N, C-alpha and C positions, 0 to 999 in steps of 0.2 A: 561457768564452772567446769564445763566439759572441754573448753579450750585449755584451761589451766590444767586440768587432769591429763590431757594429751601431751602437754609440755613436759610435765613431771614424768609420764611414762617414757617419753622419749630420751630424756635425760638419763633416766635409769638404765635403759636398754643400751645407751651409748657408753655408759660407765662399765657396765657388765661386759660388753664386747671388748672394750679396751683392757678390762682386767684379764679376761681370757686370753687375749693376745700376749700379754705380758707373762701370764703363767705359762703359755705354750712355749715361749722363748726361754723361760727360766729353767724348764724341766730338761734342756739340753745340757745344762752345767751341773755339776756336783756342788754340794754345799756342805761344809764341815761345821758343825755346831760345837762350840766350845763354852764352858761355864766358869773356867778359871784360867788365869796366866800367871807365871812365875817369873820374877826378875831377880838376878843376883846383885849384891853389893849396893843397895839402896837403903836409905833410912825410911821408916815408915811415914815420917813427915812428908818426905819428897813424894813417895809413892801416892800418898793421899792427895797431895797437892796437884800432881799430874792428873788424878782421876777427877778431881773437883773441876779442873779446867776443861777436861774434855766433856764432862756433864754440862758445864756453862756454855760451851761452844754449840752443844746440842739443845740449847735453851731450856734445860732442866734447872729448877731452883733448889738448892740444898736446903733442906729442912733440919738435918741434923749431922754434924761431923765431930766425931770424937776420936782424937788420935790415940788417947790411952787404951781404948778397946778396939781401934781400927774400923770403926763403922761409918759409913756415909749413906744417908737416906735422903731421897728427894721428895718434894711435894708432887702431888698428881699433876701430870701434864696432859691436856687435852691432845688427841691425836691429830696431826696435821691434815689439812684439807687440800683438795687438788690445786687450788689457787695460790697455796703457800708453798710456792716452789723452792723457796730458800731454806725451808725446813727439811731435816732428814731422820726424823724419829720414826718414821713408817718404813721398815726395812721389808722389801719384798712385795709382790703384787697382792697377795691375799691381805697382808696387814694394811695396805694402802687403801684397797677396796673396803675393808672392813671399817676403817676409820672414816670414811666417806659416806657409808650407808648407815652406820650407826653412831651413837655419841660414845666415843672410846677415850679413856684415860689410862696412863701408865704410871707406876711407882717403882723406882729403882732403888735397890739396897746393895751396897758394896761392903764386903768384909776383907780386910787386909790382915794377914796372919803370918807368923814366922813358920818356916819349914826349912829347918837345917840352916844353911848359910844364905838362903834366898827369902824373898817375900812373895807370897801368893795373894792375888786379888780374885776373890770369888764374887760373881755378880748374878743378881736375881732380879728379874724384871717381870712384874706382875700386871696384867692386863684386866682393866674393868669396863663393863658396858652398862650404860644407864638403861634401867627399866622403868618406863614411864606408863602408868595405867591409862587406858583410853577413858575420855569422858562419855558417859552414856547419852546418847542422842535419841530423839524419838522419831526421826524421819531422815530420809536421804538428804533432804534439803538443808539439814543442819550438819552435814559432814564436815564442813570447815570448822566446826566447834569440838571435833572429836579429840584434839590433842592440846588445844589452848583456847583462850578467851578470844576468839576471832570473829570477824563479821565478813559478809560476802565480799566487801570491797577491800578488807585489810586484813592481813595475817599478823597475829601478835604472838609473842612468846610467854605471855602471862598465863600461869597454869590455874586450874580450879583447885580449891582447897583439898579436895579429897585426892587429887592427884599428888599433891605435895606430900601428903601423908603416906601414899603408897609408893612413891618413887624410891628407888634403891639402886646402889651400884653392884652389879652382879660379877663376881671374880671369874675370869675366863681362863686362869692359869698363867703359865709362864710364856713370855715372848722370847724364844730362844734365838731368833734372828737379831733382834735389837741387842740382847745379851752378847752375842758373838761380836756384833758391830762395836759395841762400847769397849769390850775387852781388847780387841784388835787396835782400837785407836788409842787406849791407854799404853799398850805395849810399845806401839810405834812412838808415841810422845816420850815415853821414858827412854827408849833406845836412842832417840835423836837428841834428847836433852832439851827439847823446846818446850820447857816449862819453867815457871818461876819458883825454883826450889827453895827450901828452907835454908840451905847453905848460901844461896845467892843473897838472902835477906840478911843474914848474920854479917857477911862480908860488906855489904853496903852501909850497915849501921856502925 
């Protein structure tokens, strides 16, 4: 048990050190947060199509997309882990560390609206953290049962009934860095025309 605990502590310290190094490097650069981008001379269908493709590239699943009201909403996506190097939904050192220390998920909502002769895309990314009550143990020898139905030789993810009742997703507020990243990608995708637009569909048919 002591050996396993030492390994966990060592991994935690290594992660914290790595995160602090990244944070130290990042403070040397300025970062501009945006919550909305506007594009001229595009149909709402094309803008929404480009936005959906950007979200799909970042492995978000669309839960709702309504062109009439200009709304796109995703299903909750768990934050990427360190070994998932192909994912890019954790933007910045803090968000990367938080997603690896806690159970994090994010939900994105985009709103496309008309503003004069241009269309504007507003993005809202909400972050949630799983709150899991500890299971009461009677001695230090049962510490392995604190968070799941485990044994000294095997760790399981099965929860106790009282834990399932008490677990909840706590809203941590907006993820402005991911918001900025998504909007920048949408703007670049539309400017470059690298999306499967509604006009292309009609021409092909």
